[in-house]
C-alpha positions as CSV (number, residue, x, y, z in Angstrom):
1,X,27.9,-2.1,-16.5
2,X,30.4,0.5,-14.5
3,X,30.6,2.7,-17.8
4,X,27.0,3.3,-17.9
5,X,27.3,5.6,-14.5
6,X,29.9,8.0,-16.3
7,X,27.2,9.4,-18.2
8,X,26.6,12.4,-15.9
9,X,30.3,13.2,-16.1
10,X,31.2,12.6,-19.6
11,X,27.7,15.0,-20.7
12,X,29.0,18.3,-19.1
13,X,32.7,17.4,-20.5
14,X,31.1,16.8,-24.1
15,X,29.0,20.2,-23.9
16,X,32.1,22.3,-23.0
17,X,34.4,20.7,-25.7
18,X,31.8,21.4,-28.3
19,X,31.1,24.6,-27.2
20,X,35.0,25.4,-27.6
21,X,35.5,23.8,-30.8
22,X,32.8,25.4,-32.4
23,X,33.5,29.0,-30.8
24,X,37.2,29.0,-30.5
25,X,38.0,28.4,-34.6
26,X,35.0,30.7,-35.5
27,X,36.5,33.7,-33.1
28,X,40.2,33.0,-34.5
29,X,38.6,33.1,-38.0
30,X,36.9,36.4,-37.3
31,X,40.3,37.6,-36.1
32,X,39.1,38.0,-32.3
33,X,41.5,35.8,-31.0
34,X,40.8,32.3,-29.0
35,X,40.4,34.0,-25.4
36,X,37.5,35.8,-26.5
37,X,36.1,32.7,-28.1
38,X,36.4,30.6,-24.9
39,X,34.6,33.4,-22.9
40,X,32.0,33.6,-25.4
41,X,31.4,29.8,-25.3
42,X,31.4,29.8,-21.7
43,X,28.7,32.8,-21.4
44,X,26.6,30.8,-23.9
45,X,26.4,27.6,-22.0
46,X,26.6,29.5,-18.3
47,X,23.7,29.9,-16.0
48,X,23.0,33.3,-17.6
49,X,21.9,32.0,-21.2
50,X,21.8,28.1,-22.0
51,X,22.1,27.3,-18.2
52,X,23.5,24.1,-19.0
53,X,25.9,24.7,-16.3
54,X,24.7,26.3,-12.9
55,X,27.5,26.2,-10.7
56,X,30.5,28.0,-12.7
57,X,32.6,28.6,-9.7
58,X,33.4,24.8,-9.0
59,X,34.4,24.5,-12.1
60,X,36.2,27.8,-12.3
61,X,38.3,26.4,-9.0
62,X,39.1,23.5,-10.8
63,X,39.8,25.2,-14.1
64,X,42.3,27.5,-12.2
65,X,45.0,24.3,-12.4
66,X,45.4,25.6,-16.0
67,X,47.1,28.9,-15.0
68,X,48.8,26.7,-12.5
69,X,50.4,24.6,-15.1
70,X,50.9,27.5,-17.4
71,X,53.1,29.0,-14.6
72,X,54.8,26.0,-14.1
73,X,56.0,25.7,-17.7
74,X,57.1,29.4,-17.6
75,X,59.1,28.7,-14.6
76,X,60.9,26.0,-16.5
77,X,62.1,28.9,-18.9
78,X,63.7,30.9,-16.1
79,X,66.6,30.1,-14.2
80,X,67.0,30.8,-10.5
81,X,70.1,33.2,-11.8
82,X,67.7,35.0,-14.2
83,X,64.9,35.4,-11.7
84,X,67.5,36.7,-8.9
85,X,68.6,39.2,-11.7
86,X,64.8,40.3,-11.9
87,X,64.4,41.6,-8.2
88,X,64.8,44.9,-8.9
89,X,62.1,44.9,-11.6
90,X,59.9,42.9,-9.3
91,X,60.1,44.7,-6.1
92,X,60.7,48.0,-7.8
93,X,58.7,48.6,-11.0
94,X,56.0,46.0,-9.8
95,X,55.6,47.8,-6.4
96,X,55.5,51.1,-8.1
97,X,52.9,50.2,-10.6
98,X,50.9,48.2,-8.1
99,X,51.0,50.9,-5.2
100,X,50.0,54.0,-7.7
101,X,47.1,51.9,-9.3
102,X,45.4,51.1,-6.1
103,X,45.7,54.6,-4.8
104,X,44.2,56.3,-8.0
105,X,41.5,53.4,-8.2
106,X,40.9,53.9,-4.4
107,X,40.4,57.4,-4.9
108,X,38.2,56.8,-8.2
109,X,36.0,54.5,-5.8
110,X,35.3,57.3,-3.4
111,X,35.1,60.3,-5.6
112,X,33.1,58.9,-8.7
113,X,31.1,56.3,-7.4
114,X,30.8,57.5,-3.6
115,X,32.0,54.0,-2.2
116,X,32.7,54.1,1.4
117,X,36.7,54.2,1.7
118,X,37.4,50.5,2.9
119,X,35.0,49.4,0.1
120,X,36.6,51.6,-2.7
121,X,40.0,50.1,-1.3
122,X,38.9,46.5,-1.8
123,X,37.3,47.3,-5.1
124,X,40.6,49.2,-6.2
125,X,42.8,46.5,-4.7
126,X,41.1,43.1,-6.7
127,X,41.2,45.3,-10.1
128,X,44.7,45.9,-9.9
129,X,45.6,42.4,-10.1
130,X,46.1,41.8,-13.6
131,X,45.3,38.6,-15.3
132,X,48.1,36.1,-15.4
133,X,46.3,33.8,-17.8
134,X,45.5,36.8,-20.2
135,X,49.0,38.4,-20.4
136,X,50.9,35.4,-20.2
137,X,49.0,33.6,-23.0
138,X,49.5,36.8,-25.1
139,X,53.4,37.1,-24.4
140,X,53.8,33.4,-25.3
141,X,51.6,33.7,-28.7
142,X,53.9,36.5,-29.5
143,X,57.1,34.8,-28.5
144,X,58.0,37.9,-26.2
145,X,58.3,36.1,-22.9
146,X,62.2,36.5,-23.2
147,X,62.3,39.8,-24.2
148,X,63.3,42.8,-22.4
149,X,59.7,44.0,-22.1
150,X,58.2,40.6,-21.5
151,X,60.5,40.0,-18.7
152,X,59.0,43.3,-17.3
153,X,55.7,42.2,-17.6
154,X,56.6,38.5,-16.2
155,X,58.0,40.8,-13.1
156,X,55.0,43.0,-12.3
157,X,52.9,39.7,-12.5
158,X,54.9,38.0,-9.8
159,X,54.7,40.8,-7.9
160,X,51.0,41.1,-8.1
161,X,50.9,37.2,-7.2
162,X,52.9,38.0,-4.0
163,X,50.8,40.9,-3.1
164,X,47.6,38.6,-2.8
165,X,49.2,37.7,0.9
166,X,49.2,41.2,2.2
167,X,46.0,42.3,0.8
168,X,44.1,39.2,2.2
169,X,45.7,40.3,5.7
170,X,44.8,43.3,5.3
171,X,41.2,42.4,4.5
172,X,41.2,40.3,7.7
173,X,42.2,43.2,9.7
174,X,39.4,44.9,8.1
175,X,36.6,42.4,8.8
176,X,34.4,43.0,11.5
177,X,33.9,39.2,11.6
178,X,37.8,38.4,12.5
179,X,38.8,41.6,13.9
180,X,42.1,41.3,12.3
181,X,43.5,38.3,13.9
182,X,45.9,36.2,12.2
183,X,47.5,38.5,9.9
184,X,50.9,38.6,11.4
185,X,50.7,34.8,11.7
186,X,49.4,34.5,8.2
187,X,52.8,36.4,6.9
188,X,55.2,34.1,9.1
189,X,53.2,30.9,7.8
190,X,53.4,31.9,4.3
191,X,57.4,32.6,4.6
192,X,57.7,29.5,6.3
193,X,56.2,27.7,3.3
194,X,58.3,29.6,0.6
195,X,61.3,28.4,2.6
196,X,60.4,24.8,2.6
197,X,59.4,25.0,-0.9
198,X,62.7,26.3,-2.0
199,X,64.7,23.7,0.3
200,X,62.7,21.1,-1.2
201,X,63.3,22.1,-4.7
202,X,67.1,22.6,-4.2
203,X,67.9,19.1,-2.6
204,X,64.9,16.6,-3.5
205,X,63.7,17.2,-6.8
206,X,66.4,16.7,-9.3
207,X,67.4,13.3,-7.3
208,X,63.4,12.5,-7.1
209,X,63.0,12.5,-11.0
210,X,66.3,10.6,-11.2
211,X,64.8,7.7,-9.2
212,X,61.8,7.9,-11.4
213,X,63.8,8.0,-14.5
214,X,65.5,4.6,-13.5
215,X,62.0,3.2,-14.0
216,X,62.3,3.6,-17.6
217,X,58.1,4.3,-17.9
218,X,57.1,7.7,-19.3
219,X,53.6,7.7,-17.2
220,X,55.6,7.2,-14.2
221,X,57.8,10.4,-15.2
222,X,54.3,12.0,-16.0
223,X,52.8,11.4,-12.9
224,X,55.9,12.6,-11.2
225,X,55.7,15.7,-12.9
226,X,51.8,16.4,-12.1
227,X,52.9,15.5,-8.4
228,X,55.4,18.4,-8.2
229,X,53.2,20.9,-10.0
230,X,50.1,20.1,-7.7
231,X,52.0,19.5,-4.5
232,X,53.8,22.8,-4.9
233,X,50.6,24.5,-5.7
234,X,48.7,22.9,-2.6
235,X,51.7,24.2,-0.5
236,X,51.4,27.7,-1.5
237,X,47.6,27.7,-1.0
238,X,47.8,26.0,2.3
239,X,50.2,28.8,3.4
240,X,48.0,31.4,2.1
241,X,50.1,32.3,-1.2
242,X,48.4,31.6,-4.7
243,X,48.7,28.0,-6.3
244,X,50.1,29.9,-9.4
245,X,53.0,31.2,-7.1
246,X,53.9,27.7,-6.0
247,X,54.0,26.1,-9.5
248,X,55.8,28.8,-10.7
249,X,58.7,28.3,-8.2
250,X,58.5,24.9,-8.7
251,X,59.0,25.6,-12.4
252,X,61.9,27.8,-11.5
253,X,63.6,25.1,-9.4
254,X,63.4,22.2,-12.1
255,X,64.7,25.0,-15.3
256,X,68.3,23.7,-14.8
257,X,67.5,20.2,-14.2
258,X,68.4,17.4,-17.3
259,X,64.8,16.4,-16.9
260,X,63.2,19.9,-17.8
261,X,62.3,18.8,-21.6
262,X,60.8,15.8,-20.8
263,X,58.7,17.4,-17.9
264,X,57.5,20.0,-20.1
265,X,56.3,17.9,-22.9
266,X,54.0,16.0,-20.2
267,X,53.0,19.0,-18.7
268,X,51.8,20.8,-22.0
269,X,48.5,19.0,-22.8
270,X,47.1,19.3,-19.3
271,X,48.0,22.9,-19.4
272,X,46.6,23.6,-23.1
273,X,43.1,21.8,-22.1
274,X,43.0,23.4,-18.2
275,X,43.7,26.9,-19.7
276,X,40.8,26.8,-22.0
277,X,38.6,25.3,-19.4
278,X,39.7,28.3,-17.3
279,X,38.6,30.8,-20.0
280,X,35.3,29.1,-20.3
281,X,34.7,29.1,-16.4
282,X,35.3,33.0,-16.3
283,X,32.5,33.3,-19.4
284,X,30.4,31.0,-17.5
285,X,30.7,33.3,-14.3
286,X,29.5,36.4,-16.1
287,X,25.9,37.1,-14.6
288,X,24.1,38.6,-17.4
289,X,21.1,39.4,-14.8
290,X,23.5,41.6,-13.0
291,X,24.7,43.1,-16.3
292,X,20.8,43.8,-17.0
293,X,20.0,45.5,-13.6
294,X,22.9,47.2,-13.2
295,X,24.2,48.2,-16.7
296,X,24.8,51.8,-16.2
297,X,26.9,51.4,-12.9
298,X,28.8,48.5,-14.4
299,X,29.6,50.5,-17.8
300,X,30.8,53.4,-15.9
301,X,32.8,51.4,-13.3
302,X,34.3,49.7,-16.3
303,X,35.5,52.5,-18.2
304,X,36.7,54.5,-15.4
305,X,38.6,51.9,-13.5
306,X,40.1,50.5,-16.9
307,X,41.3,54.3,-17.7
308,X,42.5,54.8,-14.1
309,X,44.6,51.7,-14.2
310,X,46.0,52.9,-17.5
311,X,46.9,56.4,-16.3
312,X,49.0,54.6,-13.4
313,X,50.6,52.1,-15.8
314,X,51.5,54.4,-18.1
315,X,52.8,56.8,-15.5
316,X,55.1,54.4,-13.9
317,X,56.2,52.9,-17.2
318,X,57.3,56.5,-18.2
319,X,59.0,57.2,-14.8
320,X,61.1,53.9,-14.9
321,X,62.4,55.2,-18.7
322,X,60.1,53.3,-20.8
323,X,59.6,55.0,-24.4
324,X,56.1,56.2,-25.2
325,X,55.2,53.3,-27.6
326,X,56.6,50.7,-25.0
327,X,54.6,52.3,-22.5
328,X,51.4,52.2,-24.4
329,X,51.8,48.7,-25.0
330,X,52.1,47.8,-21.3
331,X,49.2,49.8,-20.3
332,X,46.9,48.0,-22.9
333,X,48.2,44.8,-21.8
334,X,47.7,45.0,-17.8
335,X,44.5,47.4,-18.0
336,X,42.2,44.8,-17.1
337,X,41.3,42.9,-13.9
338,X,42.4,39.5,-13.0
339,X,41.5,36.1,-11.8
340,X,42.6,36.6,-8.4
341,X,40.3,39.6,-7.9
342,X,37.7,36.6,-7.4
343,X,39.8,35.4,-4.5
344,X,40.3,38.9,-2.6
345,X,36.3,39.6,-3.5
346,X,35.2,36.3,-2.1
347,X,37.5,36.9,1.2
348,X,35.9,40.5,1.6
349,X,32.7,39.1,1.4
350,X,33.1,36.4,4.0
351,X,34.7,38.9,6.2
352,X,31.9,40.8,5.9
353,X,34.0,44.0,4.4
354,X,31.6,44.2,1.1
355,X,28.1,42.6,0.6
356,X,26.7,40.3,-1.5
357,X,25.8,43.2,-4.3
358,X,29.0,44.7,-4.1
359,X,30.8,41.6,-4.7
360,X,28.6,40.7,-7.6
361,X,29.1,44.2,-9.3
362,X,33.0,44.1,-8.7
363,X,33.4,40.4,-10.0
364,X,31.5,41.5,-13.2
365,X,33.5,44.4,-13.7
366,X,36.8,42.5,-13.6
367,X,35.1,39.8,-15.9
368,X,34.1,42.4,-18.6
369,X,37.4,43.5,-18.5
370,X,39.1,40.4,-19.1
371,X,36.4,39.7,-21.9
372,X,37.3,42.8,-23.6
373,X,41.0,42.7,-23.5
374,X,41.3,40.7,-26.6
375,X,39.7,43.3,-28.6
376,X,41.6,45.9,-27.0
377,X,44.8,44.3,-27.9
378,X,43.8,43.9,-31.5
379,X,43.1,47.4,-31.6
380,X,46.6,48.1,-30.1
381,X,48.4,46.0,-32.4
382,X,47.1,47.8,-35.5
383,X,47.4,51.2,-33.7
384,X,50.7,51.4,-31.9
385,X,52.8,50.1,-34.5
386,X,56.6,51.0,-34.0
387,X,57.4,53.8,-36.1
388,X,60.9,52.1,-36.7
389,X,59.2,49.0,-38.0
390,X,57.9,51.3,-41.1
391,X,58.1,49.4,-44.4
392,X,59.8,52.6,-46.2
393,X,62.0,51.1,-48.8
394,X,61.0,47.4,-47.7
395,X,59.5,45.3,-50.6
396,X,56.7,43.0,-49.2
397,X,56.7,39.2,-50.6
398,X,54.4,39.0,-53.3
399,X,54.6,36.8,-56.2
400,X,57.9,35.2,-55.3
401,X,59.1,32.0,-57.5
402,X,62.4,30.7,-56.1
403,X,63.2,27.0,-56.1
404,X,64.2,27.6,-52.5
405,X,62.3,29.6,-50.1
406,X,64.6,30.7,-46.9
407,X,62.4,32.1,-43.7
408,X,64.3,34.3,-41.7
409,X,67.5,36.2,-42.5
410,X,69.4,36.5,-39.2
411,X,72.6,34.9,-38.3
412,X,71.6,31.6,-38.9
413,X,69.8,32.2,-42.2
414,X,72.7,34.2,-43.7
415,X,75.2,31.6,-43.3
416,X,72.7,29.2,-44.6
417,X,72.0,31.1,-47.9
418,X,75.9,31.3,-48.4
419,X,75.9,27.6,-49.6
420,X,72.7,27.7,-51.7
421,X,74.0,31.0,-53.5
422,X,77.5,29.3,-53.9
423,X,76.0,27.1,-56.4
424,X,73.7,29.3,-58.1
425,X,70.3,28.2,-56.5
426,X,67.3,30.2,-57.1
427,X,66.4,31.5,-53.8
428,X,63.5,33.7,-52.2
429,X,64.2,35.3,-49.0
430,X,61.6,36.8,-46.3
431,X,62.2,38.1,-43.2
432,X,59.7,40.1,-40.8
433,X,62.1,42.7,-39.3
434,X,62.6,45.9,-41.8
435,X,65.8,47.0,-40.0
436,X,67.4,43.7,-40.9
437,X,66.0,44.0,-44.3
438,X,67.5,47.3,-45.0
439,X,70.8,46.3,-43.4
440,X,70.7,43.6,-45.9
441,X,70.3,45.9,-48.6
442,X,73.3,47.6,-47.6
443,X,75.7,44.3,-48.5
444,X,73.8,43.6,-51.7
445,X,71.1,40.9,-50.4
446,X,67.4,41.3,-51.7
447,X,65.3,40.4,-48.6
448,X,61.4,40.5,-49.0
449,X,59.3,41.7,-45.9
450,X,56.6,38.8,-44.6
451,X,56.2,36.9,-41.3
452,X,56.2,33.2,-42.0
453,X,53.8,32.0,-39.7
454,X,51.0,33.5,-41.7
455,X,49.7,31.3,-44.6
456,X,48.8,34.2,-47.2
457,X,52.7,35.3,-46.9
458,X,54.0,32.1,-47.4
459,X,51.6,31.7,-50.4
460,X,52.7,35.2,-51.9
461,X,56.5,34.4,-51.0
462,X,56.1,31.1,-53.3
463,X,56.1,28.3,-50.8
464,X,53.5,26.2,-53.2
465,X,56.1,25.9,-56.1
466,X,59.3,25.9,-54.0
467,X,61.3,22.5,-53.9
468,X,63.1,23.2,-50.6
469,X,62.1,25.6,-47.7
470,X,64.6,26.4,-45.1
471,X,63.0,27.5,-41.6
472,X,65.9,29.8,-40.2
473,X,64.2,32.3,-37.7
474,X,65.3,32.3,-34.3
475,X,62.2,31.9,-32.4
476,X,61.5,28.4,-31.2
477,X,57.6,28.7,-31.3
478,X,57.8,30.6,-34.8
479,X,59.7,27.3,-35.9
480,X,57.2,25.0,-34.8
481,X,54.7,27.0,-35.9
482,X,55.9,27.7,-39.5
483,X,56.8,24.0,-39.7
484,X,53.5,22.5,-38.7
485,X,51.9,25.0,-41.3
486,X,53.9,24.1,-43.9
487,X,53.8,20.6,-43.6
488,X,50.0,20.9,-43.5
489,X,49.3,23.2,-46.4
490,X,52.8,22.5,-48.8
491,X,53.2,18.9,-48.4
492,X,55.5,18.4,-51.5
493,X,58.0,21.0,-50.1
494,X,60.9,19.4,-48.3
495,X,61.2,21.0,-45.1
496,X,64.6,22.0,-43.6
497,X,64.2,23.5,-39.9
498,X,66.7,25.5,-37.5
499,X,66.1,23.8,-34.0
500,X,66.7,25.4,-30.7
501,X,68.1,22.5,-28.6
502,X,67.2,18.6,-28.6
503,X,63.9,18.9,-27.2
504,X,63.0,20.9,-30.0
505,X,64.7,18.5,-32.4
506,X,62.7,15.9,-31.0
507,X,59.5,17.9,-31.3
508,X,60.2,18.8,-35.1
509,X,61.2,15.3,-36.0
510,X,57.8,13.9,-34.4
511,X,56.1,16.9,-36.7
512,X,57.6,15.3,-39.7
513,X,60.2,17.7,-40.8
514,X,62.6,16.2,-43.3
515,X,65.6,17.6,-41.9
516,X,66.6,19.5,-38.9
517,X,69.9,20.9,-36.8
518,X,70.3,22.2,-33.7
519,X,71.5,25.8,-34.1
520,X,74.8,25.3,-32.0
521,X,75.5,21.4,-32.6
522,X,78.3,22.1,-35.6
523,X,80.0,24.9,-34.2
524,X,80.2,23.4,-30.8
525,X,81.6,20.2,-32.3
526,X,84.0,22.2,-34.5
527,X,85.2,24.0,-31.5
528,X,85.7,20.6,-29.5
529,X,87.9,18.9,-32.7
530,X,90.1,22.2,-33.0
531,X,90.8,21.4,-29.1
532,X,92.0,18.0,-29.9
533,X,94.3,19.6,-32.7
534,X,95.6,21.8,-30.1
535,X,96.6,18.9,-27.8
536,X,98.8,17.6,-30.7
537,X,96.3,14.6,-32.3
538,X,96.6,14.5,-35.9
539,X,93.9,15.1,-38.2
540,X,92.9,11.5,-38.8
541,X,92.3,11.1,-35.4
542,X,90.5,14.2,-35.0
543,X,88.1,13.4,-37.9
544,X,87.4,9.8,-36.4
545,X,86.9,11.3,-32.9
546,X,84.2,13.8,-34.6
547,X,82.2,11.4,-36.6
548,X,82.1,9.2,-33.5
549,X,80.4,11.8,-31.6
550,X,78.1,12.5,-34.3
551,X,77.0,9.2,-34.9
552,X,76.3,8.9,-31.0
553,X,74.3,11.9,-31.1
554,X,72.5,10.9,-34.1
555,X,71.7,7.4,-32.5
556,X,70.8,9.2,-29.3
557,X,68.2,11.3,-30.8
558,X,66.6,8.6,-32.7
559,X,66.0,6.6,-29.4
560,X,64.7,9.8,-27.8
561,X,62.2,10.2,-30.6
562,X,61.0,6.9,-30.1
563,X,61.0,6.8,-26.4
564,X,61.7,10.1,-24.4
565,X,64.4,13.0,-23.2
566,X,65.9,9.9,-21.0
567,X,66.7,7.3,-23.7
568,X,69.9,6.6,-25.3
569,X,72.1,7.8,-22.2
570,X,74.5,5.1,-22.8
571,X,75.5,6.9,-26.1
572,X,76.6,10.2,-24.1
573,X,80.3,10.3,-23.4
574,X,80.9,10.7,-19.6
575,X,84.6,9.3,-19.4
576,X,87.2,8.9,-22.1
577,X,86.5,6.2,-24.6
578,X,89.4,3.3,-24.9
579,X,91.0,2.9,-28.2
580,X,89.9,2.5,-30.7
581,X,87.0,4.9,-31.2
582,X,85.3,2.8,-34.0
583,X,84.0,-0.9,-33.0
584,X,86.4,-3.5,-34.0
585,X,85.1,-6.4,-35.9
586,X,85.5,-9.8,-34.4
587,X,88.8,-11.6,-35.7
588,X,88.2,-14.7,-37.8
589,X,90.0,-17.7,-37.9
590,X,91.8,-16.6,-41.0
591,X,92.5,-13.3,-39.0
592,X,94.4,-14.8,-36.2
């Protein structure tokens, strides 16, 4: 009987999922990307078309949890030391880009659209806050978060997140309703909240997860991870900062924890679903009635704001030593408005700084800019190609037919290839870096150009005929994507994969690869063995110790695959093992 009352709840969920599973694969098939598919699906079911949902703002507020969890996962990848190293970029590059963009956008609002100076400032300040969701999703899909340019993009986004606090304080000061009270107290409260989160993260989070791990119940650890993410987000929102900033800082504080991989795997499903829901909600928020009534102004404002912001981004990138191509790529990625603009515009509307019509127009311009960003990125990927990556003198994979296909010819792939060539195996090698291919040719290697994450390239590389496929690329996400693609499309091939760490090994084993090996495990074991030799141990005892550690490691990994990251802890050596290293068999009467 209780289930009968769930209809009003389940119905909308089914509609949202149905719209997403139809639109997203279709748009990806057309080469338009998943984000634009979510936008289109949201606009279709929203109040402007089918009107299956009449209150997109409520869904948008809930769906912002997707951005929150996304930032938490990104934070898990950044150690505090690494974040501290970015402080120059955050408060140098980020401050310069944002300041110049706000100034130029405010001037454009006054000069081009005859807006009052205060209104022009609010409109420009909102549009300068780029979409964290769109940019971080793009960086993650491309595997560029850890790159130099990716770190600069993260730094700029972090500064923009921090900027929402002073901007809200400025809006409160400009408001005729509040007479600007509370600006200083808001800053003090925000600082106190940051300090509280840092203190809790430094001394409480690791003991907290250690306590939960003793329960040996995975769902309890998952609940603890969600509690930390949402608690940090709510704390930051309560003190006037963004929820995304709180989640990001919680992730950074847990980045050095031994529970990091387990937490990341627990959060991942929630993050993906809620990120999709966020993009759906943004699409729903597009008011087509406003577009129809104000389309000349909206179109003009969209073009002018995107171009003016692009000028600011490009000028800043060049001023900070960026190459022309790098500056153009960053410009394309950051030229849109973002989700935090809605927060600023809503606050300005509530404070009487802007009116309802201006709020609708500015918000619609931001949504349209987010919607066209995937199209701009696709065009930019085709037009802004690195001249150094031209394929002069490089042969693309086509019609290869080797027994073995090696994907990736970096330092790992080169060594693995030596073993195969030593016994005359028929090997085909593909690599997506043309410079590396040219360098390999200097030493006599024939390596073909190809991206292993693309199905058409795998077919051209002979994956369908290969007996064995070695995935040796140095990108964790690319390895997982290739492994999944090969498992699905070429089930007869034996798949050997290079893994980044233990958590990645668990992921690959669960995905069904035939063999995986962590990229550093054997070299680390051999160094430890050499350490024993230098201590004077004879070779038999060194070999015995080496095999014992390998056995323990394999047993622990098996238990982790069947359980979670905390399984098999008894296999870790934390103190010297009494002699002998190998278990002894019980003495029988005859032995005695």
